[in-house]
N, CA, C and O atoms as a Tinker XYZ file with bonds, in Angstrom:
   380  protein
     1  N     19.086000   99.717000  122.401000    73     2
     2  CA    18.479000  100.936000  122.877000    64     1     3
     3  C     18.268000  101.902000  121.715000    63     2     4     5
     4  O     19.091000  101.992000  120.804000    81     3
     5  N     17.172000  102.607000  121.765000    73     3     6
     6  CA    16.921000  103.620000  120.756000    64     5     7
     7  C     17.675000  104.891000  121.113000    63     6     8     9
     8  O     18.192000  105.036000  122.221000    81     7
     9  N     17.728000  105.798000  120.163000    73     7    10
    10  CA    18.396000  107.075000  120.398000    64     9    11
    11  C     17.725000  107.830000  121.548000    63    10    12    13
    12  O     18.401000  108.452000  122.366000    81    11
    13  N     16.410000  107.771000  121.604000    73    11    14
    14  CA    15.669000  108.462000  122.652000    64    13    15
    15  C     15.972000  107.886000  124.033000    63    14    16    17
    16  O     16.173000  108.643000  124.982000    81    15
    17  N     16.007000  106.571000  124.161000    73    15    18
    18  CA    16.295000  105.972000  125.469000    64    17    19
    19  C     17.731000  106.253000  125.904000    63    18    20    21
    20  O     18.001000  106.388000  127.097000    81    19
    21  N     18.643000  106.342000  124.953000    73    19    22
    22  CA    20.022000  106.712000  125.283000    64    21    23
    23  C     20.074000  108.148000  125.808000    63    22    24    25
    24  O     20.796000  108.437000  126.763000    81    23
    25  N     19.311000  109.043000  125.185000    73    23    26
    26  CA    19.275000  110.428000  125.641000    64    25    27
    27  C     18.687000  110.522000  127.046000    63    26    28    29
    28  O     19.176000  111.285000  127.879000    81    27
    29  N     17.639000  109.747000  127.305000    73    27    30
    30  CA    17.026000  109.735000  128.638000    64    29    31
    31  C     18.014000  109.219000  129.669000    63    30    32    33
    32  O     18.117000  109.777000  130.761000    81    31
    33  N     18.731000  108.177000  129.340000    73    31    34
    34  CA    19.728000  107.612000  130.239000    64    33    35
    35  C     20.838000  108.628000  130.519000    63    34    36    37
    36  O     21.254000  108.795000  131.665000    81    35
    37  N     21.307000  109.295000  129.487000    73    35    38
    38  CA    22.340000  110.313000  129.641000    64    37    39
    39  C     21.839000  111.464000  130.519000    63    38    40    41
    40  O     22.560000  111.953000  131.388000    81    39
    41  N     20.602000  111.885000  130.282000    73    39    42
    42  CA    20.003000  112.954000  131.085000    64    41    43
    43  C     19.932000  112.564000  132.556000    63    42    44    45
    44  O     20.253000  113.367000  133.432000    81    43
    45  N     19.514000  111.342000  132.824000    73    43    46
    46  CA    19.418000  110.857000  134.214000    64    45    47
    47  C     20.800000  110.845000  134.872000    63    46    48    49
    48  O     20.944000  111.279000  136.015000    81    47
    49  N     21.800000  110.360000  134.170000    73    47    50
    50  CA    23.161000  110.322000  134.725000    64    49    51
    51  C     23.696000  111.727000  134.988000    63    50    52    53
    52  O     24.305000  111.978000  136.029000    81    51
    53  N     23.470000  112.641000  134.047000    73    51    54
    54  CA    23.927000  114.021000  134.226000    64    53    55
    55  C     23.204000  114.691000  135.397000    63    54    56    57
    56  O     23.810000  115.420000  136.183000    81    55
    57  N     21.903000  114.431000  135.496000    73    55    58
    58  CA    21.127000  114.984000  136.610000    64    57    59
    59  C     21.655000  114.465000  137.938000    63    58    60    61
    60  O     21.828000  115.239000  138.879000    81    59
    61  N     21.908000  113.182000  138.025000    73    59    62
    62  CA    22.450000  112.598000  139.259000    64    61    63
    63  C     23.801000  113.212000  139.613000    63    62    64    65
    64  O     24.078000  113.470000  140.785000    81    63
    65  N     24.634000  113.443000  138.616000    73    63    66
    66  CA    25.940000  114.052000  138.862000    64    65    67
    67  C     25.795000  115.467000  139.415000    63    66    68    69
    68  O     26.514000  115.848000  140.339000    81    67
    69  N     24.868000  116.246000  138.855000    73    67    70
    70  CA    24.643000  117.611000  139.330000    64    69    71
    71  C     24.078000  117.587000  140.747000    63    70    72    73
    72  O     24.505000  118.362000  141.602000    81    71
    73  N     23.125000  116.702000  140.993000    73    71    74
    74  CA    22.523000  116.583000  142.328000    64    73    75
    75  C     23.603000  116.266000  143.358000    63    74    76    77
    76  O     23.621000  116.857000  144.438000    81    75
    77  N     24.492000  115.350000  143.038000    73    75    78
    78  CA    25.575000  114.991000  143.962000    64    77    79
    79  C     26.572000  116.134000  144.129000    63    78    80    81
    80  O     27.010000  116.416000  145.245000    81    79
    81  N     26.930000  116.790000  143.036000    73    79    82
    82  CA    27.916000  117.870000  143.081000    64    81    83
    83  C     27.431000  119.042000  143.936000    63    82    84    85
    84  O     28.216000  119.656000  144.659000    81    83
    85  N     26.135000  119.348000  143.848000    73    83    86
    86  CA    25.581000  120.477000  144.592000    64    85    87
    87  C     24.982000  120.072000  145.930000    63    86    88    89
    88  O     24.386000  120.902000  146.618000    81    87
    89  N     25.132000  118.806000  146.306000    73    87    90
    90  CA    24.572000  118.285000  147.558000    64    89    91
    91  C     23.061000  118.512000  147.641000    63    90    92    93
    92  O     22.537000  118.940000  148.670000    81    91
    93  N     22.382000  118.219000  146.548000    73    91    94
    94  CA    20.935000  118.382000  146.485000    64    93    95
    95  C     20.194000  117.096000  146.823000    63    94    96    97
    96  O     18.970000  117.035000  146.702000    81    95
    97  N     20.916000  116.083000  147.241000    73    95    98
    98  CA    20.284000  114.790000  147.508000    64    97    99
    99  C     19.324000  114.831000  148.693000    63    98   100   101
   100  O     18.541000  113.900000  148.882000    81    99
   101  N     19.372000  115.894000  149.493000    73    99   102
   102  CA    18.429000  116.024000  150.606000    64   101   103
   103  C     17.090000  116.620000  150.149000    63   102   104   105
   104  O     16.127000  116.647000  150.916000    81   103
   105  N     17.033000  117.095000  148.898000    73   103   106
   106  CA    15.788000  117.659000  148.370000    64   105   107
   107  C     14.886000  116.545000  147.858000    63   106   108   109
   108  O     15.356000  115.565000  147.280000    81   107
   109  N     13.587000  116.708000  148.078000    73   107   110
   110  CA    12.656000  115.748000  147.489000    64   109   111
   111  C     12.405000  116.140000  146.030000    63   110   112   113
   112  O     12.916000  117.160000  145.566000    81   111
   113  N     11.631000  115.344000  145.315000    73   111   114
   114  CA    11.409000  115.579000  143.886000    64   113   115
   115  C     10.756000  116.941000  143.624000    63   114   116   117
   116  O     11.119000  117.623000  142.666000    81   115
   117  N      9.818000  117.334000  144.449000    73   115   118
   118  CA     9.141000  118.627000  144.282000    64   117   119
   119  C     10.126000  119.770000  144.473000    63   118   120   121
   120  O     10.146000  120.709000  143.677000    81   119
   121  N     10.940000  119.701000  145.515000    73   119   122
   122  CA    11.920000  120.750000  145.790000    64   121   123
   123  C     12.958000  120.834000  144.674000    63   122   124   125
   124  O     13.365000  121.928000  144.282000    81   123
   125  N     13.381000  119.691000  144.168000    73   123   126
   126  CA    14.354000  119.673000  143.073000    64   125   127
   127  C     13.735000  120.290000  141.820000    63   126   128   129
   128  O     14.402000  121.042000  141.109000    81   127
   129  N     12.474000  119.981000  141.543000    73   127   130
   130  CA    11.789000  120.556000  140.379000    64   129   131
   131  C     11.675000  122.076000  140.522000    63   130   132   133
   132  O     11.840000  122.799000  139.539000    81   131
   133  N     11.400000  122.559000  141.714000    73   131   134
   134  CA    11.315000  124.004000  141.956000    64   133   135
   135  C     12.672000  124.650000  141.713000    63   134   136   137
   136  O     12.751000  125.698000  141.071000    81   135
   137  N     13.730000  124.044000  142.213000    73   135   138
   138  CA    15.075000  124.570000  142.004000    64   137   139
   139  C     15.406000  124.644000  140.516000    63   138   140   141
   140  O     15.938000  125.650000  140.046000    81   139
   141  N     15.094000  123.589000  139.781000    73   139   142
   142  CA    15.367000  123.562000  138.341000    64   141   143
   143  C     14.571000  124.653000  137.622000    63   142   144   145
   144  O     15.101000  125.319000  136.733000    81   143
   145  N     13.304000  124.840000  137.999000    73   143   146
   146  CA    12.487000  125.890000  137.384000    64   145   147
   147  C     13.062000  127.277000  137.654000    63   146   148   149
   148  O     13.057000  128.130000  136.767000    81   147
   149  N     13.554000  127.508000  138.859000    73   147   150
   150  CA    14.151000  128.807000  139.200000    64   149   151
   151  C     15.434000  129.025000  138.407000    63   150   152   153
   152  O     15.643000  130.105000  137.856000    81   151
   153  N     16.287000  128.020000  138.342000    73   151   154
   154  CA    17.530000  128.124000  137.574000    64   153   155
   155  C     17.219000  128.410000  136.110000    63   154   156   157
   156  O     17.873000  129.242000  135.482000    81   155
   157  N     16.219000  127.717000  135.569000    73   155   158
   158  CA    15.821000  127.930000  134.180000    64   157   159
   159  C     15.389000  129.376000  133.961000    63   158   160   161
   160  O     15.819000  130.007000  132.996000    81   159
   161  N     14.543000  129.909000  134.844000    73   159   162
   162  CA    14.094000  131.295000  134.723000    64   161   163
   163  C     15.271000  132.263000  134.775000    63   162   164   165
   164  O     15.324000  133.225000  134.009000    81   163
   165  N     16.200000  132.012000  135.665000    73   163   166
   166  CA    17.361000  132.890000  135.790000    64   165   167
   167  C     18.246000  132.828000  134.549000    63   166   168   169
   168  O     18.796000  133.846000  134.128000    81   167
   169  N     18.384000  131.667000  133.975000    73   167   170
   170  CA    19.205000  131.524000  132.764000    64   169   171
   171  C     18.542000  132.166000  131.548000    63   170   172   173
   172  O     19.211000  132.817000  130.745000    81   171
   173  N     17.244000  131.985000  131.414000    73   171   174
   174  CA    16.525000  132.501000  130.247000    64   173   175
   175  C     16.260000  134.002000  130.367000    63   174   176   177
   176  O     16.509000  134.754000  129.425000    81   175
   177  N     15.757000  134.435000  131.515000    73   175   178
   178  CA    15.321000  135.825000  131.687000    64   177   179
   179  C     16.305000  136.694000  132.472000    63   178   180   181
   180  O     16.128000  137.909000  132.558000    81   179
   181  N     17.326000  136.083000  133.036000    73   179   182
   182  CA    18.337000  136.784000  133.843000    64   181   183
   183  C     17.790000  137.325000  135.155000    63   182   184   185
   184  O     18.530000  137.938000  135.924000    81   183
   185  N     16.502000  137.107000  135.425000    73   183   186
   186  CA    15.894000  137.576000  136.664000    64   185   187
   187  C     14.742000  136.633000  137.019000    63   186   188   189
   188  O     14.060000  136.100000  136.144000    81   187
   189  N     14.546000  136.444000  138.326000    73   187   190
   190  CA    13.422000  135.630000  138.794000    64   189   191
   191  C     13.012000  136.154000  140.166000    63   190   192   193
   192  O     13.758000  136.045000  141.139000    81   191
   193  N     11.820000  136.719000  140.223000    73   191   194
   194  CA    11.304000  137.174000  141.511000    64   193   195
   195  C     10.679000  135.988000  142.236000    63   194   196   197
   196  O     10.437000  134.939000  141.640000    81   195
   197  N     10.426000  136.164000  143.500000    73   195   198
   198  CA     9.780000  135.092000  144.259000    64   197   199
   199  C      8.379000  134.842000  143.716000    63   198   200   201
   200  O      7.932000  133.696000  143.674000    81   199
   201  N      7.681000  135.891000  143.303000    73   199   202
   202  CA     6.347000  135.744000  142.723000    64   201   203
   203  C      6.409000  134.975000  141.403000    63   202   204   205
   204  O      5.562000  134.120000  141.144000    81   203
   205  N      7.395000  135.272000  140.579000    73   203   206
   206  CA     7.573000  134.540000  139.326000    64   205   207
   207  C      7.844000  133.070000  139.603000    63   206   208   209
   208  O      7.328000  132.200000  138.902000    81   207
   209  N      8.644000  132.791000  140.611000    73   207   210
   210  CA     8.943000  131.406000  140.966000    64   209   211
   211  C      7.660000  130.647000  141.289000    63   210   212   213
   212  O      7.489000  129.505000  140.861000    81   211
   213  N      6.767000  131.268000  142.035000    73   211   214
   214  CA     5.490000  130.624000  142.367000    64   213   215
   215  C      4.698000  130.362000  141.091000    63   214   216   217
   216  O      4.125000  129.286000  140.922000    81   215
   217  N      4.667000  131.343000  140.198000    73   215   218
   218  CA     3.891000  131.219000  138.963000    64   217   219
   219  C      4.425000  130.116000  138.050000    63   218   220   221
   220  O      3.641000  129.326000  137.524000    81   219
   221  N      5.739000  130.048000  137.855000    73   219   222
   222  CA     6.288000  129.089000  136.894000    64   221   223
   223  C      6.403000  127.677000  137.454000    63   222   224   225
   224  O      6.425000  126.710000  136.694000    81   223
   225  N      6.477000  127.553000  138.759000    73   223   226
   226  CA     6.648000  126.227000  139.353000    64   225   227
   227  C      5.344000  125.440000  139.417000    63   226   228   229
   228  O      5.364000  124.210000  139.460000    81   227
   229  N      4.237000  126.126000  139.424000    73   227   230
   230  CA     2.961000  125.427000  139.474000    64   229   231
   231  C      2.705000  124.718000  140.792000    63   230   232   233
   232  O      1.925000  123.767000  140.855000    81   231
   233  N      3.354000  125.177000  141.827000    73   231   234
   234  CA     3.170000  124.616000  143.170000    64   233   235
   235  C      2.575000  125.702000  144.059000    63   234   236   237
   236  O      2.514000  126.870000  143.677000    81   235
   237  N      2.141000  125.302000  145.240000    73   235   238
   238  CA     1.565000  126.294000  146.150000    64   237   239
   239  C      2.637000  127.296000  146.580000    63   238   240   241
   240  O      3.831000  126.998000  146.597000    81   239
   241  N      2.172000  128.475000  146.920000    73   239   242
   242  CA     3.079000  129.529000  147.371000    64   241   243
   243  C      3.893000  129.072000  148.577000    63   242   244   245
   244  O      5.097000  129.318000  148.649000    81   243
   245  N      3.235000  128.407000  149.523000    73   243   246
   246  CA     3.953000  127.966000  150.727000    64   245   247
   247  C      5.024000  126.934000  150.395000    63   246   248   249
   248  O      6.104000  126.950000  150.985000    81   247
   249  N      4.735000  126.043000  149.460000    73   247   250
   250  CA     5.725000  125.030000  149.063000    64   249   251
   251  C      6.928000  125.684000  148.395000    63   250   252   253
   252  O      8.072000  125.336000  148.688000    81   251
   253  N      6.672000  126.627000  147.502000    73   251   254
   254  CA     7.776000  127.306000  146.806000    64   253   255
   255  C      8.602000  128.128000  147.791000    63   254   256   257
   256  O      9.831000  128.076000  147.756000    81   255
   257  N      7.945000  128.886000  148.667000    73   255   258
   258  CA     8.670000  129.701000  149.636000    64   257   259
   259  C      9.485000  128.838000  150.602000    63   258   260   261
   260  O     10.622000  129.174000  150.933000    81   259
   261  N      8.900000  127.730000  151.048000    73   259   262
   262  CA     9.625000  126.825000  151.947000    64   261   263
   263  C     10.865000  126.271000  151.243000    63   262   264   265
   264  O     11.936000  126.167000  151.841000    81   263
   265  N     10.707000  125.924000  149.983000    73   263   266
   266  CA    11.843000  125.395000  149.219000    64   265   267
   267  C     12.903000  126.469000  149.011000    63   266   268   269
   268  O     14.097000  126.187000  149.117000    81   267
   269  N     12.487000  127.678000  148.720000    73   267   270
   270  CA    13.448000  128.772000  148.551000    64   269   271
   271  C     14.245000  128.979000  149.834000    63   270   272   273
   272  O     15.463000  129.146000  149.787000    81   271
   273  N     13.568000  128.969000  150.975000    73   271   274
   274  CA    14.281000  129.115000  152.258000    64   273   275
   275  C     15.306000  127.982000  152.443000    63   274   276   277
   276  O     16.419000  128.207000  152.918000    81   275
   277  N     14.909000  126.774000  152.061000    73   275   278
   278  CA    15.814000  125.630000  152.171000    64   277   279
   279  C     17.029000  125.819000  151.255000    63   278   280   281
   280  O     18.153000  125.503000  151.646000    81   279
   281  N     16.809000  126.329000  150.046000    73   279   282
   282  CA    17.896000  126.554000  149.095000    64   281   283
   283  C     18.806000  127.698000  149.543000    63   282   284   285
   284  O     20.006000  127.681000  149.269000    81   283
   285  N     18.242000  128.682000  150.224000    73   283   286
   286  CA    19.055000  129.767000  150.786000    64   285   287
   287  C     19.949000  129.210000  151.899000    63   286   288   289
   288  O     21.128000  129.553000  151.982000    81   287
   289  N     19.382000  128.348000  152.753000    73   287   290
   290  CA    20.179000  127.739000  153.829000    64   289   291
   291  C     21.313000  126.882000  153.282000    63   290   292   293
   292  O     22.380000  126.786000  153.888000    81   291
   293  N     21.068000  126.250000  152.110000    73   291   294
   294  CA    22.103000  125.426000  151.485000    64   293   295
   295  C     23.098000  126.276000  150.690000    63   294   296   297
   296  O     24.008000  125.749000  150.051000    81   295
   297  N     22.907000  127.614000  150.742000    73   295   298
   298  CA    23.798000  128.557000  150.070000    64   297   299
   299  C     23.789000  128.402000  148.545000    63   298   300   301
   300  O     24.803000  128.630000  147.885000    81   299
   301  N     22.637000  128.013000  147.995000    73   299   302
   302  CA    22.492000  127.893000  146.547000    64   301   303
   303  C     21.791000  129.105000  145.948000    63   302   304   305
   304  O     22.003000  129.439000  144.782000    81   303
   305  N     20.959000  129.761000  146.748000    73   303   306
   306  CA    20.237000  130.957000  146.324000    64   305   307
   307  C     20.387000  132.041000  147.378000    63   306   308   309
   308  O     20.678000  131.768000  148.543000    81   307
   309  N     20.184000  133.267000  146.946000    73   307   310
   310  CA    20.043000  134.377000  147.881000    64   309   311
   311  C     18.811000  135.171000  147.463000    63   310   312   313
   312  O     18.354000  135.078000  146.324000    81   311
   313  N     18.285000  135.946000  148.392000    73   311   314
   314  CA    17.113000  136.772000  148.149000    64   313   315
   315  C     17.526000  138.225000  148.338000    63   314   316   317
   316  O     18.104000  138.585000  149.364000    81   315
   317  N     17.226000  139.058000  147.344000    73   315   318
   318  CA    17.569000  140.469000  147.406000    64   317   319
   319  C     16.347000  141.317000  147.074000    63   318   320   321
   320  O     15.493000  140.902000  146.290000    81   319
   321  N     16.264000  142.486000  147.662000    73   319   322
   322  CA    15.207000  143.430000  147.306000    64   321   323
   323  C     15.461000  143.954000  145.904000    63   322   324   325
   324  O     16.604000  144.213000  145.525000    81   323
   325  N     14.405000  144.107000  145.148000    73   323   326
   326  CA    14.515000  144.677000  143.804000    64   325   327
   327  C     14.847000  146.155000  143.917000    63   326   328   329
   328  O     14.291000  146.858000  144.761000    81   327
   329  N     15.742000  146.623000  143.077000    73   327   330
   330  CA    16.085000  148.043000  143.058000    64   329   331
   331  C     14.983000  148.841000  142.348000    63   330   332   333
   332  O     14.845000  150.044000  142.565000    81   331
   333  N     14.211000  148.170000  141.510000    73   331   334
   334  CA    13.151000  148.831000  140.747000    64   333   335
   335  C     11.851000  148.899000  141.551000    63   334   336   337
   336  O     11.192000  149.937000  141.597000    81   335
   337  N     11.496000  147.788000  142.177000    73   335   338
   338  CA    10.256000  147.713000  142.950000    64   337   339
   339  C     10.592000  147.160000  144.331000    63   338   340   341
   340  O     10.838000  145.962000  144.476000    81   339
   341  N     10.603000  148.008000  145.327000    73   339   342
   342  CA    11.014000  147.610000  146.672000    64   341   343
   343  C     10.086000  146.563000  147.295000    63   342   344   345
   344  O     10.445000  145.938000  148.293000    81   343
   345  N      8.897000  146.367000  146.717000    73   343   346
   346  CA     7.981000  145.336000  147.222000    64   345   347
   347  C      8.337000  143.953000  146.689000    63   346   348   349
   348  O      7.832000  142.943000  147.178000    81   347
   349  N      9.199000  143.913000  145.696000    73   347   350
   350  CA     9.548000  142.656000  145.031000    64   349   351
   351  C     10.896000  142.139000  145.534000    63   350   352   353
   352  O     11.817000  142.911000  145.802000    81   351
   353  N     10.985000  140.824000  145.653000    73   351   354
   354  CA    12.232000  140.178000  146.068000    64   353   355
   355  C     12.722000  139.289000  144.940000    63   354   356   357
   356  O     11.965000  138.496000  144.379000    81   355
   357  N     13.999000  139.434000  144.618000    73   355   358
   358  CA    14.601000  138.696000  143.517000    64   357   359
   359  C     15.471000  137.564000  144.037000    63   358   360   361
   360  O     16.114000  137.676000  145.081000    81   359
   361  N     15.473000  136.491000  143.295000    73   359   362
   362  CA    16.318000  135.337000  143.617000    64   361   363
   363  C     17.602000  135.420000  142.811000    63   362   364   365
   364  O     17.580000  135.751000  141.625000    81   363
   365  N     18.696000  135.124000  143.445000    73   363   366
   366  CA    20.001000  135.122000  142.792000    64   365   367
   367  C     20.673000  133.782000  143.050000    63   366   368   369
   368  O     20.619000  133.249000  144.158000    81   367
   369  N     21.303000  133.246000  142.017000    73   367   370
   370  CA    22.055000  131.997000  142.178000    64   369   371
   371  C     23.391000  132.287000  142.843000    63   370   372   373
   372  O     24.021000  133.310000  142.576000    81   371
   373  N     23.810000  131.387000  143.699000    73   371   374
   374  CA    25.104000  131.532000  144.359000    64   373   375
   375  C     26.076000  130.439000  143.917000    63   374   376   377
   376  O     27.126000  130.237000  144.527000    81   375
   377  N     25.708000  129.746000  142.855000    73   375   378
   378  CA    26.585000  128.671000  142.357000    64   377   379
   379  C     27.184000  129.070000  141.034000    63   378   380
   380  O     27.950000  128.306000  140.447000    81   379
């Protein structure tokens, strides 16, 4: 195996471990990708609005919103009103 294929294998194993640990196995690939994009935004920018989630995920608004609702039900995310702009809703990680 090359160094690159070993890294890919390690990444896949780590991803599977996280998916199992957080009980994300009920999410399809699109929903999992949306969750990862939201987590990334929160880690990098410390904030992610629902509108930003739609923009960075590259999926339809309805798909992103449906996934966010599913993640809220799984107690992985919460939605809060922005203190700066009351029209904006922010996503918060609960893990």
